[in-house]
mmCIF file of the N, C-alpha and C atoms, coordinates in Angstrom:
data_MODEL
# 
_entry.id   MODEL 
# 
loop_
_atom_site.group_PDB 
_atom_site.id 
_atom_site.type_symbol 
_atom_site.label_atom_id 
_atom_site.label_alt_id 
_atom_site.label_comp_id 
_atom_site.label_asym_id 
_atom_site.label_entity_id 
_atom_site.label_seq_id 
_atom_site.pdbx_PDB_ins_code 
_atom_site.Cartn_x 
_atom_site.Cartn_y 
_atom_site.Cartn_z 
_atom_site.occupancy 
_atom_site.B_iso_or_equiv 
_atom_site.pdbx_formal_charge 
_atom_site.auth_seq_id 
_atom_site.auth_comp_id 
_atom_site.auth_asym_id 
_atom_site.auth_atom_id 
_atom_site.pdbx_PDB_model_num 
ATOM 1   N N  . ALA A 1 1  ? -24.039 -10.728 -6.464  1.00 0.00 ? 1  ALA A N  1 
ATOM 2   C CA . ALA A 1 1  ? -22.628 -10.648 -6.196  1.00 0.00 ? 1  ALA A CA 1 
ATOM 3   C C  . ALA A 1 1  ? -21.875 -10.187 -7.446  1.00 0.00 ? 1  ALA A C  1 
ATOM 4   N N  . GLU A 1 2  ? -22.320 -10.641 -8.611  1.00 0.00 ? 2  GLU A N  1 
ATOM 5   C CA . GLU A 1 2  ? -21.646 -10.251 -9.852  1.00 0.00 ? 2  GLU A CA 1 
ATOM 6   C C  . GLU A 1 2  ? -21.742 -8.745  -10.083 1.00 0.00 ? 2  GLU A C  1 
ATOM 7   N N  . ILE A 1 3  ? -22.895 -8.173  -9.800  1.00 0.00 ? 3  ILE A N  1 
ATOM 8   C CA . ILE A 1 3  ? -23.083 -6.730  -9.980  1.00 0.00 ? 3  ILE A CA 1 
ATOM 9   C C  . ILE A 1 3  ? -22.161 -5.971  -9.031  1.00 0.00 ? 3  ILE A C  1 
ATOM 10  N N  . ARG A 1 4  ? -22.101 -6.422  -7.784  1.00 0.00 ? 4  ARG A N  1 
ATOM 11  C CA . ARG A 1 4  ? -21.247 -5.767  -6.789  1.00 0.00 ? 4  ARG A CA 1 
ATOM 12  C C  . ARG A 1 4  ? -19.773 -5.871  -7.182  1.00 0.00 ? 4  ARG A C  1 
ATOM 13  N N  . ALA A 1 5  ? -19.364 -7.053  -7.633  1.00 0.00 ? 5  ALA A N  1 
ATOM 14  C CA . ALA A 1 5  ? -17.975 -7.259  -8.052  1.00 0.00 ? 5  ALA A CA 1 
ATOM 15  C C  . ALA A 1 5  ? -17.643 -6.372  -9.245  1.00 0.00 ? 5  ALA A C  1 
ATOM 16  N N  . ARG A 1 6  ? -18.556 -6.235  -10.171 1.00 0.00 ? 6  ARG A N  1 
ATOM 17  C CA . ARG A 1 6  ? -18.343 -5.381  -11.342 1.00 0.00 ? 6  ARG A CA 1 
ATOM 18  C C  . ARG A 1 6  ? -18.190 -3.916  -10.923 1.00 0.00 ? 6  ARG A C  1 
ATOM 19  N N  . LYS A 1 7  ? -19.011 -3.475  -9.963  1.00 0.00 ? 7  LYS A N  1 
ATOM 20  C CA . LYS A 1 7  ? -18.919 -2.100  -9.473  1.00 0.00 ? 7  LYS A CA 1 
ATOM 21  C C  . LYS A 1 7  ? -17.574 -1.853  -8.791  1.00 0.00 ? 7  LYS A C  1 
ATOM 22  N N  . MET A 1 8  ? -17.123 -2.827  -8.028  1.00 0.00 ? 8  MET A N  1 
ATOM 23  C CA . MET A 1 8  ? -15.830 -2.684  -7.348  1.00 0.00 ? 8  MET A CA 1 
ATOM 24  C C  . MET A 1 8  ? -14.694 -2.619  -8.366  1.00 0.00 ? 8  MET A C  1 
ATOM 25  N N  . THR A 1 9  ? -14.760 -3.442  -9.394  1.00 0.00 ? 9  THR A N  1 
ATOM 26  C CA . THR A 1 9  ? -13.738 -3.422  -10.445 1.00 0.00 ? 9  THR A CA 1 
ATOM 27  C C  . THR A 1 9  ? -13.763 -2.090  -11.185 1.00 0.00 ? 9  THR A C  1 
ATOM 28  N N  . ASP A 1 10 ? -14.949 -1.586  -11.467 1.00 0.00 ? 10 ASP A N  1 
ATOM 29  C CA . ASP A 1 10 ? -15.071 -0.289  -12.144 1.00 0.00 ? 10 ASP A CA 1 
ATOM 30  C C  . ASP A 1 10 ? -14.492 0.832   -11.276 1.00 0.00 ? 10 ASP A C  1 
ATOM 31  N N  . THR A 1 11 ? -14.751 0.792   -9.990  1.00 0.00 ? 11 THR A N  1 
ATOM 32  C CA . THR A 1 11 ? -14.208 1.798   -9.077  1.00 0.00 ? 11 THR A CA 1 
ATOM 33  C C  . THR A 1 11 ? -12.690 1.727   -9.046  1.00 0.00 ? 11 THR A C  1 
ATOM 34  N N  . GLN A 1 12 ? -12.160 0.521   -8.981  1.00 0.00 ? 12 GLN A N  1 
ATOM 35  C CA . GLN A 1 12 ? -10.705 0.336   -8.974  1.00 0.00 ? 12 GLN A CA 1 
ATOM 36  C C  . GLN A 1 12 ? -10.087 0.929   -10.236 1.00 0.00 ? 12 GLN A C  1 
ATOM 37  N N  . LYS A 1 13 ? -10.664 0.660   -11.373 1.00 0.00 ? 13 LYS A N  1 
ATOM 38  C CA . LYS A 1 13 ? -10.152 1.197   -12.636 1.00 0.00 ? 13 LYS A CA 1 
ATOM 39  C C  . LYS A 1 13 ? -10.237 2.715   -12.660 1.00 0.00 ? 13 LYS A C  1 
ATOM 40  N N  . SER A 1 14 ? -11.327 3.256   -12.141 1.00 0.00 ? 14 SER A N  1 
ATOM 41  C CA . SER A 1 14 ? -11.514 4.703   -12.113 1.00 0.00 ? 14 SER A CA 1 
ATOM 42  C C  . SER A 1 14 ? -10.451 5.383   -11.257 1.00 0.00 ? 14 SER A C  1 
ATOM 43  N N  . VAL A 1 15 ? -10.181 4.828   -10.081 1.00 0.00 ? 15 VAL A N  1 
ATOM 44  C CA . VAL A 1 15 ? -9.161  5.398   -9.195  1.00 0.00 ? 15 VAL A CA 1 
ATOM 45  C C  . VAL A 1 15 ? -7.791  5.327   -9.869  1.00 0.00 ? 15 VAL A C  1 
ATOM 46  N N  . ALA A 1 16 ? -7.478  4.179   -10.470 1.00 0.00 ? 16 ALA A N  1 
ATOM 47  C CA . ALA A 1 16 ? -6.185  4.015   -11.146 1.00 0.00 ? 16 ALA A CA 1 
ATOM 48  C C  . ALA A 1 16 ? -6.028  5.027   -12.289 1.00 0.00 ? 16 ALA A C  1 
ATOM 49  N N  . GLN A 1 17 ? -7.085  5.270   -13.036 1.00 0.00 ? 17 GLN A N  1 
ATOM 50  C CA . GLN A 1 17 ? -7.026  6.232   -14.140 1.00 0.00 ? 17 GLN A CA 1 
ATOM 51  C C  . GLN A 1 17 ? -6.824  7.656   -13.615 1.00 0.00 ? 17 GLN A C  1 
ATOM 52  N N  . ARG A 1 18 ? -7.534  8.004   -12.535 1.00 0.00 ? 18 ARG A N  1 
ATOM 53  C CA . ARG A 1 18 ? -7.442  9.359   -11.995 1.00 0.00 ? 18 ARG A CA 1 
ATOM 54  C C  . ARG A 1 18 ? -6.097  9.648   -11.342 1.00 0.00 ? 18 ARG A C  1 
ATOM 55  N N  . THR A 1 19 ? -5.409  8.625   -10.887 1.00 0.00 ? 19 THR A N  1 
ATOM 56  C CA . THR A 1 19 ? -4.125  8.839   -10.232 1.00 0.00 ? 19 THR A CA 1 
ATOM 57  C C  . THR A 1 19 ? -2.929  8.544   -11.131 1.00 0.00 ? 19 THR A C  1 
ATOM 58  N N  . ALA A 1 20 ? -3.185  8.097   -12.337 1.00 0.00 ? 20 ALA A N  1 
ATOM 59  C CA . ALA A 1 20 ? -2.108  7.657   -13.241 1.00 0.00 ? 20 ALA A CA 1 
ATOM 60  C C  . ALA A 1 20 ? -1.068  8.738   -13.515 1.00 0.00 ? 20 ALA A C  1 
ATOM 61  N N  . LYS A 1 21 ? -1.485  9.989   -13.615 1.00 0.00 ? 21 LYS A N  1 
ATOM 62  C CA . LYS A 1 21 ? -0.537  11.054  -13.958 1.00 0.00 ? 21 LYS A CA 1 
ATOM 63  C C  . LYS A 1 21 ? -0.050  11.857  -12.753 1.00 0.00 ? 21 LYS A C  1 
ATOM 64  N N  . LEU A 1 22 ? -0.477  11.468  -11.575 1.00 0.00 ? 22 LEU A N  1 
ATOM 65  C CA . LEU A 1 22 ? -0.025  12.151  -10.369 1.00 0.00 ? 22 LEU A CA 1 
ATOM 66  C C  . LEU A 1 22 ? 1.367   11.664  -9.983  1.00 0.00 ? 22 LEU A C  1 
ATOM 67  N N  . PRO A 1 23 ? 2.134   12.494  -9.288  1.00 0.00 ? 23 PRO A N  1 
ATOM 68  C CA . PRO A 1 23 ? 3.448   12.040  -8.819  1.00 0.00 ? 23 PRO A CA 1 
ATOM 69  C C  . PRO A 1 23 ? 3.278   10.881  -7.839  1.00 0.00 ? 23 PRO A C  1 
ATOM 70  N N  . ARG A 1 24 ? 4.179   9.935   -7.890  1.00 0.00 ? 24 ARG A N  1 
ATOM 71  C CA . ARG A 1 24 ? 4.150   8.779   -7.000  1.00 0.00 ? 24 ARG A CA 1 
ATOM 72  C C  . ARG A 1 24 ? 4.724   9.171   -5.648  1.00 0.00 ? 24 ARG A C  1 
ATOM 73  N N  . VAL A 1 25 ? 4.007   8.855   -4.591  1.00 0.00 ? 25 VAL A N  1 
ATOM 74  C CA . VAL A 1 25 ? 4.497   9.133   -3.243  1.00 0.00 ? 25 VAL A CA 1 
ATOM 75  C C  . VAL A 1 25 ? 4.803   7.818   -2.541  1.00 0.00 ? 25 VAL A C  1 
ATOM 76  N N  . THR A 1 26 ? 5.805   7.852   -1.686  1.00 0.00 ? 26 THR A N  1 
ATOM 77  C CA . THR A 1 26 ? 6.152   6.662   -0.930  1.00 0.00 ? 26 THR A CA 1 
ATOM 78  C C  . THR A 1 26 ? 5.310   6.600   0.340   1.00 0.00 ? 26 THR A C  1 
ATOM 79  N N  . VAL A 1 27 ? 4.888   5.383   0.678   1.00 0.00 ? 27 VAL A N  1 
ATOM 80  C CA . VAL A 1 27 ? 3.931   5.204   1.761   1.00 0.00 ? 27 VAL A CA 1 
ATOM 81  C C  . VAL A 1 27 ? 4.367   4.055   2.670   1.00 0.00 ? 27 VAL A C  1 
ATOM 82  N N  . PHE A 1 28 ? 4.112   4.215   3.969   1.00 0.00 ? 28 PHE A N  1 
ATOM 83  C CA . PHE A 1 28 ? 4.299   3.147   4.944   1.00 0.00 ? 28 PHE A CA 1 
ATOM 84  C C  . PHE A 1 28 ? 2.997   3.025   5.728   1.00 0.00 ? 28 PHE A C  1 
ATOM 85  N N  . VAL A 1 29 ? 2.452   1.813   5.796   1.00 0.00 ? 29 VAL A N  1 
ATOM 86  C CA . VAL A 1 29 ? 1.232   1.590   6.566   1.00 0.00 ? 29 VAL A CA 1 
ATOM 87  C C  . VAL A 1 29 ? 1.546   0.624   7.697   1.00 0.00 ? 29 VAL A C  1 
ATOM 88  N N  . GLU A 1 30 ? 1.371   1.115   8.911   1.00 0.00 ? 30 GLU A N  1 
ATOM 89  C CA . GLU A 1 30 ? 1.648   0.332   10.115  1.00 0.00 ? 30 GLU A CA 1 
ATOM 90  C C  . GLU A 1 30 ? 0.482   -0.601  10.406  1.00 0.00 ? 30 GLU A C  1 
ATOM 91  N N  . GLY A 1 31 ? 0.804   -1.873  10.624  1.00 0.00 ? 31 GLY A N  1 
ATOM 92  C CA . GLY A 1 31 ? -0.219  -2.835  11.011  1.00 0.00 ? 31 GLY A CA 1 
ATOM 93  C C  . GLY A 1 31 ? -0.292  -2.992  12.517  1.00 0.00 ? 31 GLY A C  1 
ATOM 94  N N  . SER A 1 32 ? 0.839   -2.822  13.174  1.00 0.00 ? 32 SER A N  1 
ATOM 95  C CA . SER A 1 32 ? 0.936   -2.951  14.627  1.00 0.00 ? 32 SER A CA 1 
ATOM 96  C C  . SER A 1 32 ? 2.154   -2.158  15.085  1.00 0.00 ? 32 SER A C  1 
ATOM 97  N N  . ALA A 1 33 ? 2.042   -1.543  16.257  1.00 0.00 ? 33 ALA A N  1 
ATOM 98  C CA . ALA A 1 33 ? 3.126   -0.685  16.732  1.00 0.00 ? 33 ALA A CA 1 
ATOM 99  C C  . ALA A 1 33 ? 4.181   -1.420  17.558  1.00 0.00 ? 33 ALA A C  1 
ATOM 100 N N  . SER A 1 34 ? 3.772   -2.393  18.349  1.00 0.00 ? 34 SER A N  1 
ATOM 101 C CA . SER A 1 34 ? 4.732   -3.034  19.232  1.00 0.00 ? 34 SER A CA 1 
ATOM 102 C C  . SER A 1 34 ? 4.452   -4.525  19.346  1.00 0.00 ? 34 SER A C  1 
ATOM 103 N N  . PRO A 1 35 ? 5.157   -5.352  18.604  1.00 0.00 ? 35 PRO A N  1 
ATOM 104 C CA . PRO A 1 35 ? 6.238   -4.996  17.695  1.00 0.00 ? 35 PRO A CA 1 
ATOM 105 C C  . PRO A 1 35 ? 5.683   -4.352  16.423  1.00 0.00 ? 35 PRO A C  1 
ATOM 106 N N  . LEU A 1 36 ? 6.563   -3.678  15.726  1.00 0.00 ? 36 LEU A N  1 
ATOM 107 C CA . LEU A 1 36 ? 6.175   -2.965  14.510  1.00 0.00 ? 36 LEU A CA 1 
ATOM 108 C C  . LEU A 1 36 ? 5.989   -3.941  13.357  1.00 0.00 ? 36 LEU A C  1 
ATOM 109 N N  . TYR A 1 37 ? 4.757   -3.991  12.842  1.00 0.00 ? 37 TYR A N  1 
ATOM 110 C CA . TYR A 1 37 ? 4.452   -4.777  11.649  1.00 0.00 ? 37 TYR A CA 1 
ATOM 111 C C  . TYR A 1 37 ? 3.941   -3.815  10.589  1.00 0.00 ? 37 TYR A C  1 
ATOM 112 N N  . ALA A 1 38 ? 4.191   -4.140  9.343   1.00 0.00 ? 38 ALA A N  1 
ATOM 113 C CA . ALA A 1 38 ? 3.819   -3.258  8.252   1.00 0.00 ? 38 ALA A CA 1 
ATOM 114 C C  . ALA A 1 38 ? 3.037   -4.008  7.189   1.00 0.00 ? 38 ALA A C  1 
ATOM 115 N N  . ALA A 1 39 ? 2.287   -3.261  6.389   1.00 0.00 ? 39 ALA A N  1 
ATOM 116 C CA . ALA A 1 39 ? 1.608   -3.839  5.237   1.00 0.00 ? 39 ALA A CA 1 
ATOM 117 C C  . ALA A 1 39 ? 2.638   -3.974  4.122   1.00 0.00 ? 39 ALA A C  1 
ATOM 118 N N  . GLY A 1 40 ? 2.905   -5.196  3.728   1.00 0.00 ? 40 GLY A N  1 
ATOM 119 C CA . GLY A 1 40 ? 3.932   -5.446  2.725   1.00 0.00 ? 40 GLY A CA 1 
ATOM 120 C C  . GLY A 1 40 ? 3.353   -5.951  1.424   1.00 0.00 ? 40 GLY A C  1 
ATOM 121 N N  . PRO A 1 41 ? 4.233   -6.395  0.528   1.00 0.00 ? 41 PRO A N  1 
ATOM 122 C CA . PRO A 1 41 ? 3.796   -6.887  -0.768  1.00 0.00 ? 41 PRO A CA 1 
ATOM 123 C C  . PRO A 1 41 ? 2.859   -8.078  -0.624  1.00 0.00 ? 41 PRO A C  1 
ATOM 124 N N  . GLY A 1 42 ? 1.832   -8.077  -1.449  1.00 0.00 ? 42 GLY A N  1 
ATOM 125 C CA . GLY A 1 42 ? 0.874   -9.164  -1.422  1.00 0.00 ? 42 GLY A CA 1 
ATOM 126 C C  . GLY A 1 42 ? -0.274  -8.947  -0.460  1.00 0.00 ? 42 GLY A C  1 
ATOM 127 N N  . SER A 1 43 ? -0.233  -7.867  0.310   1.00 0.00 ? 43 SER A N  1 
ATOM 128 C CA . SER A 1 43 ? -1.333  -7.578  1.237   1.00 0.00 ? 43 SER A CA 1 
ATOM 129 C C  . SER A 1 43 ? -2.405  -6.749  0.524   1.00 0.00 ? 43 SER A C  1 
ATOM 130 N N  . PHE A 1 44 ? -3.591  -6.770  1.084   1.00 0.00 ? 44 PHE A N  1 
ATOM 131 C CA . PHE A 1 44 ? -4.689  -5.968  0.569   1.00 0.00 ? 44 PHE A CA 1 
ATOM 132 C C  . PHE A 1 44 ? -4.323  -4.485  0.601   1.00 0.00 ? 44 PHE A C  1 
ATOM 133 N N  . VAL A 1 45 ? -3.684  -4.074  1.680   1.00 0.00 ? 45 VAL A N  1 
ATOM 134 C CA . VAL A 1 45 ? -3.283  -2.666  1.834   1.00 0.00 ? 45 VAL A CA 1 
ATOM 135 C C  . VAL A 1 45 ? -2.269  -2.282  0.762   1.00 0.00 ? 45 VAL A C  1 
ATOM 136 N N  . ASP A 1 46 ? -1.335  -3.177  0.453   1.00 0.00 ? 46 ASP A N  1 
ATOM 137 C CA . ASP A 1 46 ? -0.357  -2.914  -0.604  1.00 0.00 ? 46 ASP A CA 1 
ATOM 138 C C  . ASP A 1 46 ? -1.076  -2.698  -1.939  1.00 0.00 ? 46 ASP A C  1 
ATOM 139 N N  . ASP A 1 47 ? -2.094  -3.499  -2.205  1.00 0.00 ? 47 ASP A N  1 
ATOM 140 C CA . ASP A 1 47 ? -2.882  -3.322  -3.431  1.00 0.00 ? 47 ASP A CA 1 
ATOM 141 C C  . ASP A 1 47 ? -3.540  -1.951  -3.454  1.00 0.00 ? 47 ASP A C  1 
ATOM 142 N N  . LEU A 1 48 ? -4.107  -1.524  -2.325  1.00 0.00 ? 48 LEU A N  1 
ATOM 143 C CA . LEU A 1 48 ? -4.758  -0.212  -2.260  1.00 0.00 ? 48 LEU A CA 1 
ATOM 144 C C  . LEU A 1 48 ? -3.763  0.923   -2.497  1.00 0.00 ? 48 LEU A C  1 
ATOM 145 N N  . ILE A 1 49 ? -2.580  0.799   -1.910  1.00 0.00 ? 49 ILE A N  1 
ATOM 146 C CA . ILE A 1 49 ? -1.544  1.816   -2.113  1.00 0.00 ? 49 ILE A CA 1 
ATOM 147 C C  . ILE A 1 49 ? -1.214  1.930   -3.593  1.00 0.00 ? 49 ILE A C  1 
ATOM 148 N N  . ARG A 1 50 ? -0.990  0.798   -4.233  1.00 0.00 ? 50 ARG A N  1 
ATOM 149 C CA . ARG A 1 50 ? -0.619  0.775   -5.653  1.00 0.00 ? 50 ARG A CA 1 
ATOM 150 C C  . ARG A 1 50 ? -1.741  1.329   -6.528  1.00 0.00 ? 50 ARG A C  1 
ATOM 151 N N  . ILE A 1 51 ? -2.982  0.905   -6.276  1.00 0.00 ? 51 ILE A N  1 
ATOM 152 C CA . ILE A 1 51 ? -4.119  1.367   -7.070  1.00 0.00 ? 51 ILE A CA 1 
ATOM 153 C C  . ILE A 1 51 ? -4.286  2.878   -6.946  1.00 0.00 ? 51 ILE A C  1 
ATOM 154 N N  . ALA A 1 52 ? -4.022  3.402   -5.756  1.00 0.00 ? 52 ALA A N  1 
ATOM 155 C CA . ALA A 1 52 ? -4.154  4.842   -5.525  1.00 0.00 ? 52 ALA A CA 1 
ATOM 156 C C  . ALA A 1 52 ? -2.964  5.634   -6.055  1.00 0.00 ? 52 ALA A C  1 
ATOM 157 N N  . GLY A 1 53 ? -1.959  4.944   -6.590  1.00 0.00 ? 53 GLY A N  1 
ATOM 158 C CA . GLY A 1 53 ? -0.831  5.632   -7.194  1.00 0.00 ? 53 GLY A CA 1 
ATOM 159 C C  . GLY A 1 53 ? 0.369   5.786   -6.288  1.00 0.00 ? 53 GLY A C  1 
ATOM 160 N N  . GLY A 1 54 ? 0.362   5.145   -5.140  1.00 0.00 ? 54 GLY A N  1 
ATOM 161 C CA . GLY A 1 54 ? 1.490   5.244   -4.218  1.00 0.00 ? 54 GLY A CA 1 
ATOM 162 C C  . GLY A 1 54 ? 2.502   4.133   -4.437  1.00 0.00 ? 54 GLY A C  1 
ATOM 163 N N  . VAL A 1 55 ? 3.603   4.233   -3.713  1.00 0.00 ? 55 VAL A N  1 
ATOM 164 C CA . VAL A 1 55 ? 4.663   3.232   -3.745  1.00 0.00 ? 55 VAL A CA 1 
ATOM 165 C C  . VAL A 1 55 ? 4.913   2.791   -2.311  1.00 0.00 ? 55 VAL A C  1 
ATOM 166 N N  . ASN A 1 56 ? 4.677   1.534   -2.036  1.00 0.00 ? 56 ASN A N  1 
ATOM 167 C CA . ASN A 1 56 ? 4.890   0.999   -0.698  1.00 0.00 ? 56 ASN A CA 1 
ATOM 168 C C  . ASN A 1 56 ? 6.394   0.877   -0.459  1.00 0.00 ? 56 ASN A C  1 
ATOM 169 N N  . VAL A 1 57 ? 6.880   1.416   0.659   1.00 0.00 ? 57 VAL A N  1 
ATOM 170 C CA . VAL A 1 57 ? 8.307   1.331   0.964   1.00 0.00 ? 57 VAL A CA 1 
ATOM 171 C C  . VAL A 1 57 ? 8.695   -0.037  1.522   1.00 0.00 ? 57 VAL A C  1 
ATOM 172 N N  . VAL A 1 58 ? 7.703   -0.831  1.901   1.00 0.00 ? 58 VAL A N  1 
ATOM 173 C CA . VAL A 1 58 ? 7.979   -2.150  2.478   1.00 0.00 ? 58 VAL A CA 1 
ATOM 174 C C  . VAL A 1 58 ? 8.215   -3.147  1.359   1.00 0.00 ? 58 VAL A C  1 
ATOM 175 N N  . LYS A 1 59 ? 9.386   -3.728  1.372   1.00 0.00 ? 59 LYS A N  1 
ATOM 176 C CA . LYS A 1 59 ? 9.740   -4.752  0.389   1.00 0.00 ? 59 LYS A CA 1 
ATOM 177 C C  . LYS A 1 59 ? 9.891   -6.065  1.137   1.00 0.00 ? 59 LYS A C  1 
ATOM 178 N N  . GLY A 1 60 ? 9.849   -7.164  0.445   1.00 0.00 ? 60 GLY A N  1 
ATOM 179 C CA . GLY A 1 60 ? 10.019  -8.453  1.110   1.00 0.00 ? 60 GLY A CA 1 
ATOM 180 C C  . GLY A 1 60 ? 9.136   -9.514  0.504   1.00 0.00 ? 60 GLY A C  1 
ATOM 181 N N  . THR A 1 61 ? 8.918   -10.546 1.268   1.00 0.00 ? 61 THR A N  1 
ATOM 182 C CA . THR A 1 61 ? 8.206   -11.698 0.727   1.00 0.00 ? 61 THR A CA 1 
ATOM 183 C C  . THR A 1 61 ? 6.920   -12.036 1.462   1.00 0.00 ? 61 THR A C  1 
ATOM 184 N N  . THR A 1 62 ? 6.601   -11.312 2.532   1.00 0.00 ? 62 THR A N  1 
ATOM 185 C CA . THR A 1 62 ? 5.383   -11.619 3.268   1.00 0.00 ? 62 THR A CA 1 
ATOM 186 C C  . THR A 1 62 ? 4.452   -10.421 3.290   1.00 0.00 ? 62 THR A C  1 
ATOM 187 N N  . PRO A 1 63 ? 3.147   -10.666 3.345   1.00 0.00 ? 63 PRO A N  1 
ATOM 188 C CA . PRO A 1 63 ? 2.187   -9.564  3.324   1.00 0.00 ? 63 PRO A CA 1 
ATOM 189 C C  . PRO A 1 63 ? 2.253   -8.631  4.542   1.00 0.00 ? 63 PRO A C  1 
ATOM 190 N N  . TYR A 1 64 ? 2.599   -9.168  5.714   1.00 0.00 ? 64 TYR A N  1 
ATOM 191 C CA . TYR A 1 64 ? 2.655   -8.325  6.914   1.00 0.00 ? 64 TYR A CA 1 
ATOM 192 C C  . TYR A 1 64 ? 3.926   -8.637  7.707   1.00 0.00 ? 64 TYR A C  1 
ATOM 193 N N  . PRO A 1 65 ? 5.088   -8.177  7.198   1.00 0.00 ? 65 PRO A N  1 
ATOM 194 C CA . PRO A 1 65 ? 6.352   -8.484  7.879   1.00 0.00 ? 65 PRO A CA 1 
ATOM 195 C C  . PRO A 1 65 ? 6.564   -7.620  9.119   1.00 0.00 ? 65 PRO A C  1 
ATOM 196 N N  . GLN A 1 66 ? 7.367   -8.157  10.035  1.00 0.00 ? 66 GLN A N  1 
ATOM 197 C CA . GLN A 1 66 ? 7.813   -7.338  11.156  1.00 0.00 ? 66 GLN A CA 1 
ATOM 198 C C  . GLN A 1 66 ? 8.819   -6.353  10.573  1.00 0.00 ? 66 GLN A C  1 
ATOM 199 N N  . PHE A 1 67 ? 8.787   -5.125  11.045  1.00 0.00 ? 67 PHE A N  1 
ATOM 200 C CA . PHE A 1 67 ? 9.584   -4.054  10.460  1.00 0.00 ? 67 PHE A CA 1 
ATOM 201 C C  . PHE A 1 67 ? 10.312  -3.347  11.586  1.00 0.00 ? 67 PHE A C  1 
ATOM 202 N N  . SER A 1 68 ? 11.568  -3.053  11.402  1.00 0.00 ? 68 SER A N  1 
ATOM 203 C CA . SER A 1 68 ? 12.306  -2.349  12.450  1.00 0.00 ? 68 SER A CA 1 
ATOM 204 C C  . SER A 1 68 ? 12.134  -0.838  12.297  1.00 0.00 ? 68 SER A C  1 
ATOM 205 N N  . LYS A 1 69 ? 12.257  -0.147  13.398  1.00 0.00 ? 69 LYS A N  1 
ATOM 206 C CA . LYS A 1 69 ? 12.179  1.320   13.351  1.00 0.00 ? 69 LYS A CA 1 
ATOM 207 C C  . LYS A 1 69 ? 13.323  1.893   12.540  1.00 0.00 ? 69 LYS A C  1 
ATOM 208 N N  . GLU A 1 70 ? 14.464  1.226   12.595  1.00 0.00 ? 70 GLU A N  1 
ATOM 209 C CA . GLU A 1 70 ? 15.622  1.669   11.811  1.00 0.00 ? 70 GLU A CA 1 
ATOM 210 C C  . GLU A 1 70 ? 15.329  1.543   10.312  1.00 0.00 ? 70 GLU A C  1 
ATOM 211 N N  . ALA A 1 71 ? 14.711  0.442   9.923   1.00 0.00 ? 71 ALA A N  1 
ATOM 212 C CA . ALA A 1 71 ? 14.361  0.250   8.510   1.00 0.00 ? 71 ALA A CA 1 
ATOM 213 C C  . ALA A 1 71 ? 13.342  1.288   8.064   1.00 0.00 ? 71 ALA A C  1 
ATOM 214 N N  . LEU A 1 72 ? 12.436  1.655   8.958   1.00 0.00 ? 72 LEU A N  1 
ATOM 215 C CA . LEU A 1 72 ? 11.453  2.694   8.642   1.00 0.00 ? 72 LEU A CA 1 
ATOM 216 C C  . LEU A 1 72 ? 12.145  4.032   8.400   1.00 0.00 ? 72 LEU A C  1 
ATOM 217 N N  . LEU A 1 73 ? 13.122  4.358   9.232   1.00 0.00 ? 73 LEU A N  1 
ATOM 218 C CA . LEU A 1 73 ? 13.867  5.608   9.040   1.00 0.00 ? 73 LEU A CA 1 
ATOM 219 C C  . LEU A 1 73 ? 14.632  5.601   7.721   1.00 0.00 ? 73 LEU A C  1 
ATOM 220 N N  . VAL A 1 74 ? 15.219  4.474   7.377   1.00 0.00 ? 74 VAL A N  1 
ATOM 221 C CA . VAL A 1 74 ? 15.965  4.354   6.122   1.00 0.00 ? 74 VAL A CA 1 
ATOM 222 C C  . VAL A 1 74 ? 15.019  4.458   4.929   1.00 0.00 ? 74 VAL A C  1 
ATOM 223 N N  . ALA A 1 75 ? 13.840  3.839   5.033   1.00 0.00 ? 75 ALA A N  1 
ATOM 224 C CA . ALA A 1 75 ? 12.866  3.874   3.929   1.00 0.00 ? 75 ALA A CA 1 
ATOM 225 C C  . ALA A 1 75 ? 12.348  5.284   3.677   1.00 0.00 ? 75 ALA A C  1 
ATOM 226 N N  . ASN A 1 76 ? 12.284  6.092   4.736   1.00 0.00 ? 76 ASN A N  1 
ATOM 227 C CA . ASN A 1 76 ? 11.922  7.510   4.642   1.00 0.00 ? 76 ASN A CA 1 
ATOM 228 C C  . ASN A 1 76 ? 10.658  7.765   3.801   1.00 0.00 ? 76 ASN A C  1 
ATOM 229 N N  . PRO A 1 77 ? 9.539   7.160   4.194   1.00 0.00 ? 77 PRO A N  1 
ATOM 230 C CA . PRO A 1 77 ? 8.314   7.363   3.414   1.00 0.00 ? 77 PRO A CA 1 
ATOM 231 C C  . PRO A 1 77 ? 7.809   8.804   3.500   1.00 0.00 ? 77 PRO A C  1 
ATOM 232 N N  . ALA A 1 78 ? 7.169   9.257   2.436   1.00 0.00 ? 78 ALA A N  1 
ATOM 233 C CA . ALA A 1 78 ? 6.579   10.593  2.429   1.00 0.00 ? 78 ALA A CA 1 
ATOM 234 C C  . ALA A 1 78 ? 5.344   10.632  3.328   1.00 0.00 ? 78 ALA A C  1 
ATOM 235 N N  . HIS A 1 79 ? 4.662   9.480   3.454   1.00 0.00 ? 79 HIS A N  1 
ATOM 236 C CA . HIS A 1 79 ? 3.441   9.394   4.264   1.00 0.00 ? 79 HIS A CA 1 
ATOM 237 C C  . HIS A 1 79 ? 3.526   8.186   5.164   1.00 0.00 ? 79 HIS A C  1 
ATOM 238 N N  . TYR A 1 80 ? 3.205   8.373   6.420   1.00 0.00 ? 80 TYR A N  1 
ATOM 239 C CA . TYR A 1 80 ? 3.268   7.320   7.424   1.00 0.00 ? 80 TYR A CA 1 
ATOM 240 C C  . TYR A 1 80 ? 1.904   7.174   8.044   1.00 0.00 ? 80 TYR A C  1 
# 
């Protein structure tokens, strides 16, 4: 398990280094369509977005908040 964990950490660092100088894009990841739920701060998906150099448009206090379609339009993510 230690070897696997070390490999995963090394991969994470490698991705972060390769994306460090790329422009930051805004991202929205849908968890469910009806009702609309999104990957928010503190979620695994939010971590992946950040590590890959993106910016999650979902703000708040829960990892998978319910999100309105109106809020999605206002957030205007580059990638959905």
